[in-house]
C-alpha positions as CSV (number, residue, x, y, z in Angstrom):
1,M,-25.5,1.3,-25.8
2,R,-22.8,2.2,-23.3
3,V,-19.5,4.0,-24.1
4,H,-17.4,0.8,-23.8
5,E,-19.7,-1.0,-26.2
6,F,-19.3,1.8,-28.8
7,S,-15.6,1.6,-28.2
8,K,-15.4,-2.1,-28.8
9,K,-17.6,-2.0,-31.9
10,H,-15.6,0.8,-33.6
11,N,-12.2,0.1,-32.1
12,I,-11.9,3.6,-30.6
13,P,-10.3,4.1,-27.2
14,N,-12.8,4.8,-24.3
15,K,-10.8,7.9,-23.2
16,E,-11.1,9.6,-26.6
17,I,-14.9,9.0,-26.7
18,V,-15.4,10.4,-23.2
19,N,-13.1,13.5,-23.9
20,A,-14.9,14.2,-27.2
21,L,-18.4,14.0,-25.6
22,N,-17.4,16.2,-22.6
23,K,-15.8,18.9,-24.9
24,N,-19.0,19.2,-26.9
25,G,-21.3,19.7,-23.9
26,F,-22.4,16.1,-23.2
27,E,-22.2,15.0,-19.6
28,V,-20.4,11.6,-19.5
29,K,-18.6,10.2,-16.4
30,N,-16.8,7.1,-17.6
31,H,-16.8,4.1,-19.9
32,M,-20.0,2.7,-18.3
33,S,-22.1,5.7,-19.1
34,V,-25.2,5.1,-21.3
35,L,-25.1,6.8,-24.8
36,K,-28.4,8.5,-26.0
37,D,-29.3,8.6,-29.7
38,D,-28.0,12.2,-30.1
39,M,-24.7,11.2,-28.6
40,I,-24.3,8.2,-30.9
41,T,-25.1,10.4,-33.9
42,F,-22.5,12.9,-32.8
43,L,-19.8,10.3,-32.2
44,E,-20.5,8.6,-35.6
45,E,-20.0,12.0,-37.3
46,H,-17.0,13.0,-35.1
47,F,-15.1,9.7,-35.6
48,D,-16.3,9.2,-39.2
49,T,-12.9,8.5,-40.7
50,D,-11.9,6.1,-37.9
51,I,-15.2,4.1,-38.4
52,K,-14.7,3.9,-42.2
53,K,-11.2,2.5,-41.6
54,Q,-12.6,0.0,-39.2
55,N,-15.3,-1.2,-41.7
56,K,-12.8,-2.0,-44.4
57,D,-12.4,-5.5,-45.8
58,T,-11.4,-7.6,-42.7
59,D,-10.1,-10.5,-44.8
60,K,-7.5,-8.3,-46.6
61,Y,-6.6,-6.7,-43.4
62,W,-5.8,-9.9,-41.5
63,E,-4.1,-11.3,-44.6
64,S,-1.7,-8.4,-44.6
65,E,-1.2,-8.6,-40.9
66,F,-0.4,-12.3,-41.3
67,Q,2.2,-11.6,-44.0
68,K,3.8,-9.0,-41.7
69,D,3.9,-11.5,-38.8
70,K,5.7,-14.0,-41.1
71,V,8.3,-11.4,-42.0
72,R,8.8,-10.7,-38.3
73,T,9.3,-14.3,-37.3
74,K,11.9,-14.8,-40.2
75,K,13.8,-11.8,-39.0
76,K,13.9,-13.1,-35.4
77,K,15.3,-16.5,-36.5
78,K,18.5,-14.9,-37.8
79,G,21.4,-15.0,-35.4
80,S,21.5,-16.3,-31.8
81,N,19.7,-14.8,-28.8
82,Q,22.9,-14.0,-27.0
83,H,24.3,-11.8,-29.9
84,K,20.9,-10.1,-30.1
85,S,21.0,-9.3,-26.4
86,K,24.5,-7.8,-26.5
87,G,23.7,-5.8,-29.6
88,N,20.5,-4.3,-28.3
89,K,21.9,-3.4,-24.9
90,E,23.5,-0.2,-26.1
91,D,20.3,1.3,-27.5
92,R,18.7,1.4,-24.0
93,I,18.7,4.6,-22.0
94,S,20.4,4.7,-18.6
95,N,18.1,5.4,-15.7
96,I,20.5,7.7,-13.9
97,P,19.9,11.4,-14.9
98,V,23.0,13.4,-16.0
99,K,23.7,16.6,-14.2
100,K,23.4,19.7,-16.4
101,E,26.3,22.0,-15.5
102,D,25.1,24.8,-17.8
103,E,21.8,25.3,-15.9
104,K,23.4,26.5,-12.7
105,N,23.0,30.3,-13.3
106,N,20.3,31.9,-11.1
107,I,18.9,28.5,-10.0
108,I,18.7,26.9,-6.5
109,Y,18.2,23.2,-6.4
110,Y,15.9,22.4,-3.5
111,N,16.0,19.2,-1.4
112,E,14.6,18.3,2.0
113,D,18.0,18.7,3.8
114,I,18.8,22.2,2.5
115,T,20.2,24.4,5.3
116,V,20.7,28.2,5.8
117,G,24.4,27.7,5.1
118,V,23.8,26.0,1.8
119,I,21.3,28.6,0.7
120,A,23.8,31.4,1.5
121,E,26.4,29.6,-0.6
122,Q,24.1,29.2,-3.6
123,L,22.8,32.8,-3.4
124,N,26.4,34.1,-3.0
125,K,25.5,35.9,0.2
126,S,26.9,35.7,3.8
127,V,25.1,33.6,6.3
128,S,24.4,36.6,8.5
129,D,22.6,38.3,5.6
130,I,20.4,35.3,5.1
131,I,19.6,35.1,8.8
132,K,18.6,38.8,8.7
133,N,16.3,38.2,5.8
134,L,14.7,35.3,7.6
135,M,14.2,37.4,10.7
136,M,12.3,40.0,8.5
137,L,10.1,37.1,7.4
138,G,9.5,36.1,11.1
139,V,11.7,33.0,11.0
140,M,14.4,32.4,13.6
141,A,17.1,30.1,12.2
142,T,20.7,29.1,12.7
143,K,23.4,28.3,10.1
144,N,22.7,24.5,10.2
145,Q,18.9,24.6,10.4
146,T,16.9,23.2,7.5
147,L,14.2,25.3,5.8
148,D,11.0,24.4,4.1
149,R,10.3,25.0,0.4
150,D,8.1,28.1,0.8
151,T,10.8,29.9,2.8
152,V,13.5,29.0,0.3
153,E,11.3,30.3,-2.6
154,L,10.8,33.7,-0.7
155,L,14.6,34.1,-0.2
156,A,15.3,33.1,-3.9
157,D,12.7,35.5,-5.3
158,E,14.2,38.4,-3.4
159,A,17.6,37.6,-4.8
160,G,16.3,37.0,-8.4
161,Y,16.8,33.2,-8.3
162,V,14.5,30.4,-9.4
163,V,13.9,27.3,-7.2
164,K,13.9,23.9,-8.8
165,D,13.7,20.4,-7.3
166,K,17.0,18.7,-7.0
167,V,17.4,16.0,-9.6
168,V,18.4,12.7,-7.9
169,T,21.6,11.5,-9.6
170,D,22.8,9.3,-6.7
171,A,22.7,5.8,-8.0
172,T,22.6,4.4,-4.5
173,E,19.1,6.0,-4.1
174,F,17.7,4.7,-7.4
175,E,14.1,4.3,-5.8
176,K,13.9,8.1,-5.6
177,I,14.8,8.7,-9.3
178,V,12.0,10.3,-11.3
179,F,12.0,9.2,-14.9
180,E,11.4,11.9,-17.5
181,D,10.5,10.3,-20.8
182,D,9.3,11.9,-24.0
183,E,5.7,11.2,-24.8
184,K,6.7,9.6,-28.1
185,D,8.9,7.0,-26.3
186,L,6.1,5.9,-24.0
187,E,4.1,2.8,-24.9
188,G,1.0,1.2,-23.3
189,R,1.8,-1.5,-20.8
190,P,-0.4,-4.3,-19.3
191,P,-2.1,-3.6,-16.0
192,V,-0.9,-5.4,-12.8
193,V,-3.8,-6.9,-10.8
194,T,-4.0,-8.2,-7.3
195,I,-6.9,-10.3,-6.0
196,M,-8.0,-9.8,-2.4
197,G,-10.9,-10.8,-0.2
198,H,-12.1,-12.8,2.8
199,V,-11.0,-16.3,3.6
200,D,-13.0,-19.0,1.7
201,H,-14.7,-16.5,-0.7
202,G,-13.0,-18.0,-3.7
203,K,-9.7,-16.0,-4.3
204,T,-7.6,-19.1,-5.1
205,T,-10.4,-20.7,-7.2
206,L,-10.7,-17.5,-9.2
207,L,-6.9,-17.4,-9.7
208,D,-7.0,-21.1,-10.8
209,A,-9.9,-20.4,-13.2
210,I,-8.1,-17.4,-14.8
211,R,-4.9,-19.4,-15.0
212,H,-6.7,-22.5,-16.5
213,S,-8.4,-20.4,-19.2
214,R,-4.9,-19.2,-20.2
215,V,-3.4,-22.7,-20.3
216,V,-6.3,-24.1,-22.3
217,T,-5.9,-21.5,-25.0
218,S,-2.1,-21.8,-25.2
219,E,0.0,-24.6,-26.7
220,A,0.2,-28.0,-25.2
221,G,1.6,-28.1,-21.7
222,G,0.7,-26.4,-18.5
223,I,2.0,-24.4,-15.6
224,T,4.9,-26.3,-14.3
225,Q,6.2,-23.8,-11.8
226,H,4.7,-21.3,-9.4
227,I,6.6,-18.0,-9.6
228,G,4.1,-15.7,-7.8
229,A,2.9,-13.9,-10.9
230,Y,1.6,-14.8,-14.3
231,Q,0.1,-13.2,-17.5
232,V,-3.3,-13.8,-19.3
233,E,-4.3,-12.6,-22.7
234,Q,-7.8,-11.3,-23.4
235,N,-8.8,-10.0,-26.9
236,G,-5.2,-9.5,-27.7
237,K,-4.5,-7.5,-24.6
238,T,-2.3,-8.8,-21.8
239,I,-3.1,-8.7,-18.0
240,T,-0.5,-9.4,-15.3
241,F,-1.8,-11.1,-12.1
242,I,0.2,-11.1,-8.8
243,D,-0.6,-14.3,-6.9
244,T,-0.2,-13.1,-3.3
245,P,-1.6,-14.9,-0.2
246,G,-4.0,-12.0,0.6
247,H,-3.9,-8.4,1.8
248,E,-1.3,-9.0,4.5
249,A,1.4,-9.7,2.0
250,F,0.1,-6.8,-0.1
251,T,0.6,-4.4,2.9
252,Q,4.0,-5.9,3.8
253,M,5.2,-5.1,0.2
254,R,3.7,-1.6,0.5
255,A,5.4,-1.1,3.8
256,R,8.8,-1.6,2.0
257,G,7.8,1.1,-0.5
258,A,6.6,-1.1,-3.3
259,Q,3.6,0.2,-5.1
260,V,3.2,-2.7,-7.5
261,T,-0.5,-3.0,-8.1
262,D,-2.5,-1.0,-10.6
263,I,-6.0,-2.6,-10.0
264,T,-7.4,-4.5,-7.1
265,I,-10.1,-7.2,-7.5
266,L,-12.2,-7.6,-4.4
267,V,-13.7,-11.1,-4.3
268,V,-17.0,-11.3,-2.2
269,S,-19.1,-14.5,-1.9
270,A,-22.7,-14.0,-3.0
271,D,-24.0,-16.3,-0.2
272,D,-21.8,-14.9,2.6
273,G,-21.7,-11.2,2.0
274,V,-19.2,-8.7,3.5
275,M,-17.0,-10.1,6.2
276,P,-14.2,-8.6,8.4
277,Q,-11.4,-9.4,6.0
278,T,-13.4,-7.9,3.1
279,K,-13.5,-4.6,4.9
280,E,-9.7,-4.9,5.7
281,A,-9.0,-5.6,2.0
282,I,-10.9,-2.4,1.0
283,E,-9.0,-0.4,3.5
284,H,-5.7,-1.7,2.3
285,A,-6.6,-1.0,-1.4
286,R,-7.7,2.5,-0.6
287,A,-4.6,3.2,1.4
288,A,-2.6,2.2,-1.7
289,R,-4.9,4.3,-3.9
290,C,-5.8,1.5,-6.2
291,P,-9.1,1.3,-8.2
292,I,-11.3,-1.6,-7.0
293,I,-13.3,-4.0,-9.2
294,V,-15.8,-6.1,-7.2
295,A,-16.2,-9.8,-8.3
296,I,-19.3,-11.3,-6.7
297,N,-18.3,-15.0,-6.6
298,K,-20.3,-18.2,-6.1
299,M,-23.3,-17.1,-8.2
300,D,-24.0,-20.8,-8.9
301,R,-25.2,-21.4,-5.3
302,P,-28.9,-21.6,-4.7
303,N,-28.8,-19.1,-1.8
304,A,-26.7,-16.5,-3.7
305,N,-27.9,-13.0,-3.0
306,P,-25.8,-10.4,-5.0
307,E,-28.2,-7.6,-4.2
308,R,-27.4,-7.9,-0.5
309,V,-23.6,-7.9,-1.3
310,M,-24.1,-4.7,-3.4
311,Q,-26.1,-3.1,-0.6
312,Q,-23.4,-3.9,2.1
313,L,-20.6,-2.7,-0.1
314,S,-22.5,0.5,-1.0
315,E,-22.4,1.3,2.8
316,L,-18.6,1.1,2.5
317,D,-18.6,3.7,-0.3
318,L,-18.4,1.2,-3.2
319,L,-21.5,2.2,-5.0
320,P,-22.2,0.1,-8.1
321,E,-22.4,1.8,-11.5
322,E,-25.9,0.4,-11.9
323,W,-27.0,2.5,-9.0
324,G,-25.2,5.7,-10.2
325,G,-21.8,5.0,-8.6
326,E,-18.4,4.4,-10.1
327,T,-17.5,0.9,-8.9
328,I,-17.6,-1.9,-11.4
329,Y,-19.3,-5.1,-10.3
330,C,-18.9,-8.5,-12.0
331,K,-21.1,-11.5,-11.2
332,I,-19.0,-14.7,-11.6
333,S,-18.8,-18.3,-10.6
334,A,-15.1,-19.3,-10.4
335,L,-15.9,-22.9,-9.8
336,K,-18.0,-23.2,-13.1
337,K,-15.7,-20.7,-14.9
338,E,-18.7,-18.3,-15.6
339,G,-18.2,-14.6,-16.0
340,I,-14.4,-14.8,-16.2
341,E,-14.2,-13.3,-19.7
342,E,-16.4,-10.4,-18.6
343,L,-14.2,-9.8,-15.6
344,L,-11.0,-9.7,-17.8
345,E,-12.8,-7.3,-20.2
346,M,-13.6,-5.0,-17.3
347,I,-10.0,-5.1,-16.1
348,N,-8.9,-4.0,-19.6
349,L,-11.5,-1.2,-19.5
350,V,-10.2,0.2,-16.2
351,A,-6.6,-0.1,-17.4
352,E,-7.5,1.8,-20.6
353,M,-9.0,4.6,-18.6
354,A,-5.9,4.7,-16.3
355,D,-3.7,5.1,-19.5
356,L,-0.8,3.0,-18.1
357,K,2.4,3.7,-20.0
358,A,6.1,2.9,-19.7
359,N,9.3,3.4,-21.8
360,P,10.7,0.0,-23.1
361,Q,13.8,1.8,-24.4
362,R,15.3,2.2,-20.9
363,L,17.4,-0.1,-18.8
364,A,14.9,-2.1,-16.6
365,S,13.7,-1.1,-13.1
366,G,10.9,-2.7,-11.0
367,T,10.1,-4.7,-7.9
368,V,10.7,-8.2,-6.4
369,V,7.5,-10.2,-6.1
370,E,8.9,-13.4,-4.6
371,A,12.4,-14.7,-3.7
372,K,13.7,-18.1,-2.5
373,L,16.9,-20.1,-2.2
374,D,16.9,-23.1,-4.5
375,K,19.3,-26.0,-3.7
376,G,20.4,-26.5,-7.4
377,R,20.1,-23.0,-8.8
378,G,21.0,-20.7,-5.8
379,P,19.0,-17.5,-5.2
380,V,15.9,-17.4,-7.4
381,S,13.8,-14.2,-7.6
382,T,10.6,-13.3,-9.4
383,L,10.9,-9.8,-10.7
384,L,8.1,-7.5,-12.1
385,V,9.5,-5.1,-14.6
386,K,7.9,-1.6,-14.1
387,N,9.8,0.4,-16.7
388,G,12.4,-0.4,-19.4
389,T,13.5,-3.8,-20.8
390,L,15.2,-6.6,-18.8
391,R,17.6,-8.9,-20.7
392,T,19.8,-11.9,-20.0
393,G,23.4,-10.7,-19.2
394,D,22.2,-7.5,-17.5
395,A,24.1,-6.3,-14.4
396,I,21.4,-5.7,-11.7
397,V,21.1,-4.3,-8.2
398,V,18.2,-5.7,-6.2
399,G,17.7,-4.1,-2.8
400,N,21.1,-4.4,-1.2
401,T,22.4,-7.3,-3.3
402,Y,23.6,-7.5,-6.9
403,G,24.4,-9.9,-9.7
404,K,24.3,-10.7,-13.4
405,I,21.2,-12.3,-14.9
406,R,22.3,-15.7,-16.1
407,A,18.9,-17.0,-17.1
408,M,15.2,-15.9,-17.2
409,Q,12.0,-18.0,-17.3
410,D,8.3,-17.2,-17.5
411,D,5.6,-18.8,-15.4
412,L,5.3,-21.7,-17.9
413,N,9.0,-22.5,-17.3
414,R,9.9,-21.3,-20.8
415,P,13.3,-19.6,-21.3
416,M,13.2,-15.8,-22.1
417,T,15.8,-13.4,-23.4
418,E,14.0,-10.2,-22.6
419,A,11.1,-9.0,-20.5
420,L,9.1,-5.8,-21.3
421,P,7.3,-3.5,-18.8
422,S,4.6,-5.2,-16.5
423,T,6.1,-8.7,-17.3
424,P,6.8,-11.0,-14.4
425,V,10.0,-13.1,-14.9
426,E,12.0,-15.5,-12.7
427,V,15.7,-14.8,-12.8
428,I,18.9,-16.5,-11.5
429,G,22.3,-15.0,-11.0
430,L,21.9,-12.8,-7.8
431,N,24.5,-13.2,-5.0
432,E,21.9,-13.3,-2.2
433,V,18.2,-13.7,-1.7
434,P,16.4,-10.3,-1.8
435,K,13.2,-9.5,0.1
436,A,9.8,-9.3,-1.5
437,G,9.0,-5.7,-2.2
438,D,12.7,-4.7,-2.8
439,N,13.3,-2.4,-5.8
440,F,15.7,-3.3,-8.6
441,M,17.5,-1.4,-11.3
442,V,19.8,-2.5,-14.2
443,F,23.2,-0.8,-14.6
444,T,25.7,-0.7,-17.4
445,D,28.2,-3.1,-16.0
446,E,28.7,-5.5,-13.0
447,K,31.5,-3.4,-11.4
448,E,29.2,-0.4,-11.1
449,A,26.4,-2.7,-9.8
450,R,28.7,-4.1,-7.1
451,K,29.8,-0.6,-5.9
452,I,26.2,0.6,-5.7
453,S,25.2,-2.6,-3.8
454,E,28.0,-2.2,-1.3
455,A,27.1,1.5,-0.8
456,R,23.4,0.7,-0.2
457,T,24.3,-2.0,2.3
458,Q,26.4,0.5,4.3
459,K,23.6,3.1,4.2
460,T,21.1,0.5,5.5
461,K,23.4,-0.4,8.4
462,S,23.9,3.3,9.3
463,A,20.1,3.8,9.1
464,E,19.5,0.8,11.4
465,H,21.7,2.4,14.1
466,K,19.7,5.5,14.0
467,S,16.3,5.2,15.7
468,N,13.2,5.4,13.4
469,K,11.0,8.4,13.6
470,P,7.5,7.1,13.9
471,V,4.4,9.3,14.1
472,S,3.7,10.1,17.8
473,L,1.3,12.6,19.4
474,D,4.1,13.8,21.6
475,D,6.2,15.2,18.7
476,L,3.3,15.7,16.2
477,F,3.5,19.5,16.3
478,A,7.2,19.5,15.7
479,Q,6.8,17.3,12.6
480,I,4.0,19.6,11.3
481,Q,6.2,22.7,11.8
482,E,9.1,21.1,10.0
483,G,6.8,20.2,7.1
484,E,7.3,16.5,7.5
485,L,3.6,15.8,8.2
486,K,0.7,17.1,6.1
487,E,-1.8,14.3,6.9
488,L,-2.4,12.5,10.2
489,N,-3.5,8.9,9.6
490,L,-5.6,7.3,12.3
491,I,-6.9,3.8,12.9
492,I,-9.8,3.9,15.4
493,K,-11.1,0.8,17.3
494,A,-14.0,1.1,19.7
495,D,-16.2,-1.2,21.8
496,V,-19.6,-0.3,20.1
497,Q,-20.6,1.1,16.7
498,G,-22.3,4.2,18.3
499,S,-19.1,5.3,20.1
500,L,-17.1,4.6,16.9
501,E,-19.3,6.8,14.7
502,A,-19.4,9.7,17.2
503,L,-15.6,9.6,17.7
504,S,-14.9,9.5,14.0
505,A,-17.3,12.4,13.2
506,S,-15.8,14.5,16.0
507,L,-12.2,13.9,14.9
508,L,-13.0,14.8,11.2
509,K,-14.4,18.1,12.4
510,L,-11.1,19.2,13.8
511,N,-9.6,22.0,11.7
512,V,-5.9,22.9,12.3
513,E,-4.0,24.7,9.7
514,G,-1.2,22.6,8.0
515,V,-2.5,19.1,8.8
516,K,-5.5,17.0,7.8
517,I,-7.0,14.0,9.6
518,N,-7.4,10.9,7.6
519,I,-9.1,7.9,9.2
520,I,-7.8,4.9,7.2
521,R,-9.6,2.2,9.3
522,K,-12.4,2.2,11.9
523,G,-13.9,-0.9,13.4
524,V,-15.5,-2.5,16.5
525,G,-13.5,-4.9,18.6
526,A,-10.1,-5.5,20.1
527,I,-6.9,-4.0,18.5
528,T,-5.3,-6.7,16.4
529,E,-2.0,-7.4,14.7
530,T,-3.5,-6.6,11.4
531,D,-4.3,-3.0,12.7
532,V,-0.6,-2.6,13.7
533,S,0.6,-3.9,10.2
534,L,-1.6,-1.3,8.5
535,A,-0.5,1.4,10.9
536,S,3.2,0.6,10.2
537,A,2.7,0.7,6.4
538,S,0.7,3.9,6.5
539,G,2.5,5.8,9.3
540,A,-0.7,5.9,11.4
541,I,-1.5,6.2,15.1
542,I,-4.0,3.6,16.6
543,I,-6.7,5.1,18.9
544,G,-8.4,2.5,21.2
545,F,-11.7,3.5,22.8
546,N,-12.7,1.1,25.6
547,V,-10.8,-1.7,23.8
548,R,-7.4,-3.3,24.5
549,P,-4.6,-4.8,22.4
550,T,-3.5,-8.4,23.2
551,G,0.1,-9.1,24.5
552,K,1.3,-10.2,21.0
553,T,-0.2,-7.0,19.5
554,R,1.6,-4.8,22.0
555,E,4.9,-6.6,21.2
556,L,4.4,-6.1,17.5
557,A,3.5,-2.4,18.0
558,K,6.8,-2.0,20.0
559,E,8.8,-3.7,17.2
560,E,7.2,-1.6,14.4
561,N,7.3,1.7,16.5
562,V,3.5,2.1,16.2
563,E,1.9,4.2,18.9
564,I,-1.3,2.9,20.5
565,R,-3.3,5.4,22.5
566,L,-6.1,4.1,24.8
567,Y,-9.0,6.1,26.0
568,N,-12.4,5.8,27.7
569,I,-13.7,9.3,27.3
570,I,-14.5,10.7,23.8
571,Y,-13.7,14.4,24.6
572,K,-10.3,13.3,26.0
573,V,-9.3,11.8,22.6
574,I,-10.4,14.9,20.7
575,E,-8.7,17.2,23.2
576,D,-5.4,15.2,23.0
577,I,-5.3,15.2,19.2
578,E,-6.2,18.8,18.9
579,K,-3.6,19.8,21.5
580,A,-1.0,17.7,19.7
581,M,-1.8,19.3,16.4
582,K,-1.5,22.8,17.9
583,G,1.7,21.9,19.9
584,L,0.1,22.2,23.3
585,L,0.3,18.5,24.4
586,D,2.3,18.0,27.6
587,P,2.1,14.3,28.6
588,V,2.9,13.9,32.3
589,F,1.8,10.4,33.1
590,E,2.1,7.2,31.1
591,E,0.2,4.0,31.7
592,K,2.4,0.9,32.1
593,V,0.7,-2.5,31.9
594,I,2.4,-4.7,34.5
595,G,0.5,-8.0,34.0
596,N,-2.6,-10.0,33.1
597,A,-4.5,-12.6,35.1
598,E,-7.1,-15.0,33.8
599,I,-10.1,-15.8,36.0
600,R,-10.4,-19.6,36.4
601,E,-13.1,-19.6,39.2
602,T,-15.4,-17.2,41.1
603,F,-16.6,-17.4,44.7
604,K,-19.5,-15.3,46.1
605,V,-19.1,-14.4,49.8
606,S,-21.6,-12.3,51.8
607,K,-20.4,-8.8,52.9
608,V,-17.3,-9.3,50.7
609,G,-18.7,-9.7,47.2
610,T,-17.3,-11.8,44.4
611,I,-13.8,-13.2,44.8
612,A,-12.0,-14.1,41.6
613,G,-9.7,-17.1,41.6
614,C,-7.0,-16.3,39.1
615,M,-3.8,-17.5,37.3
616,V,-1.3,-14.8,36.5
617,T,-0.6,-15.4,32.8
618,N,1.8,-12.5,32.1
619,G,3.9,-10.1,34.3
620,Q,2.7,-9.6,37.8
621,V,-0.3,-8.4,39.8
622,K,0.3,-5.8,42.5
623,R,-1.8,-4.7,45.4
624,N,-3.6,-1.3,44.9
625,C,-2.8,-1.2,41.2
626,G,-5.3,-0.1,38.6
627,V,-7.3,-2.9,36.9
628,R,-9.5,-3.4,33.8
629,L,-11.9,-6.3,33.5
630,I,-11.8,-7.4,29.8
631,R,-14.4,-9.8,28.3
632,D,-13.9,-10.9,24.7
633,G,-11.4,-8.1,24.0
634,V,-13.8,-5.3,25.3
635,V,-13.3,-3.4,28.5
636,I,-16.3,-4.1,30.9
637,Y,-15.1,-2.2,33.9
638,E,-12.1,-0.1,35.0
639,G,-11.3,0.5,38.7
640,K,-8.9,-0.4,41.5
641,L,-7.8,-3.7,43.0
642,S,-9.4,-4.0,46.4
643,T,-7.6,-7.1,47.9
644,L,-4.9,-9.6,46.7
645,K,-4.3,-12.9,48.5
646,R,-2.1,-16.0,48.1
647,F,-4.0,-18.8,49.8
648,K,-5.2,-17.1,53.1
649,D,-2.4,-14.6,53.4
650,D,-2.4,-11.0,52.0
651,A,0.1,-10.5,49.2
652,K,1.9,-7.4,47.9
653,E,2.4,-8.9,44.5
654,V,1.9,-12.3,42.7
655,N,4.2,-13.2,39.8
656,Q,3.5,-15.0,36.5
657,G,2.6,-18.7,36.8
658,Y,1.2,-18.4,40.3
659,E,-2.5,-18.5,41.5
660,C,-4.1,-15.8,43.5
661,G,-7.4,-14.5,44.8
662,L,-8.5,-10.9,44.2
663,T,-11.5,-8.6,44.5
664,I,-12.2,-5.5,42.4
665,E,-13.3,-2.3,44.3
666,N,-17.1,-1.7,44.0
667,Y,-17.6,-4.3,41.2
668,N,-19.0,-7.9,41.4
669,D,-20.0,-8.9,37.9
670,I,-16.9,-11.1,37.4
671,R,-17.2,-14.3,35.2
672,V,-14.9,-17.3,34.4
673,G,-12.8,-16.6,31.3
674,D,-12.6,-12.8,32.0
675,V,-9.1,-11.3,31.9
676,V,-7.9,-8.8,34.6
677,E,-5.4,-6.3,33.2
678,C,-3.2,-4.6,35.8
679,Y,-1.5,-1.3,35.3
680,I,0.3,1.5,37.1
681,M,0.7,5.2,36.1
682,E,4.3,6.3,35.8
683,E,5.5,9.9,35.3
684,K,6.8,10.4,31.9
685,E,9.9,12.6,31.2
686,I,9.2,15.4,28.8
687,K,11.9,15.3,26.1
């Protein structure tokens, strides 16, 4: 018998069982651990009263519950929904914390922008005294310079003050507000689940199977409207599913600061195994720090091989519980609807161990899942409530827009008057269409919501005028010193697996105080747009070893302010990153790609070598420039351009759309379909 089976039999939470066993010297990891006879005996004695309660007469129990339910429904029928909504609105707590004036004695409120001048004012000292104290600590600072938390704490201790985090009370920055709820007000909420995996591995079929199981067990009717999220009931417990088109949308939402998902289901085909997008999905889920449940799909196929899938995923650190790991695996067939109930049960188990809670007594806050402009209804948004209760008539700010909720519907197109935590709901009444991933919060009245919306719009415009501060090797040390960077995220792409492993191992060995290297993705092949999207969401630098990005990838990286560094010597990569971390990096030259040419035909000439007949597809080709020969996204050779001709005449440069003939110095293995990338080295100004 396993822990979760004992839990199900006696209706005792998994967490309580695991805690009880660990406190009494039994080694138990999680809900899938096997219980020995002595453990079962101990648990039966420990939870004796709970088990006796569970074993009471079930008929009488359900009869009393049914009577209670009847009373509840009778109470609900009295009065209209509108009156109920208005009456209950006052009993919800506001999300904006109130400043406590009486706590100001001997307390400094710390924030990231605190300066020497502000600290002097809070400590009732002159700026010159604070600067002297800082010099004694070995810190040289001016009046308007910001200080890190450790330095502020040292100054405060010396003056007999206590440092506390500044409580965000600015309603225009409601995403940063930290909710402090009493434990008694918190209630369990349903888990929010996202399904990811490779193309054609059965994600959509699984979603349909889960959705269909819910429709069949409900009243007559069906899903009449797609709102991007829906709920399923399993053994009286609710699960919320977000219907996203894969991990790309998942990352885009995360890039906007939306941490929506609690659990990720990784769908892998039993007959196909681990594919590139499977690995990408794992990387995205890990970057978001979500627990992963693996669903091995298509078990009904004759060539299904789940053992191979488990072996492949084990190599990616998803070791099955059967083999002593911590990852849950479920074998299913979405097409034949087999194993769906077991999968839902496992989701509930993981959710129970995560102990997900929210306070329904607050005004609602949450995230936008989908949004569109409907011809008849205007802006229509699907909102996922994270905390609090959302009701019709609420004044709401969503991203930079606002409105008053006129109507709400669930995914079965049924009208709703209120939505509790983890409930997806479609709302109308906003002034504009928000973006997917935008945060929302309910306020007390529409005037306040409009003011906050206008202030947020103004802040966004101001922020857009200022340049973004992406992570770059050039200013890495400065960011570490300022305390902005504690972890350097890297994405590494190489031409072969051997180079990739050697480079990854060498980088992880680097040890510089104050910063840790975290490789969020590593792979073989060209740098793609997916790599840039992940780098943008995670604030990562892309390292390319003997591989190149395509033109579209370069453009996207430029738009997203993602730095791509390209190398062909391993020690040079390690040297650059180590120097950057220590503040010694002095970039002098920067490579500038000036054009690409595609080889359409080759001609072999004695005493000359192989001449490539090319079409310039992008930019221009210049005589004596540096070139790389790229075959299938991998660099085959790097050298110099030897000759460049238009027809029979020598040419200084050939522009886009024109044909030319060229030879590469000391290299003749040129093939049709190869791409010649031309570049020059420009001196870079040190800022």
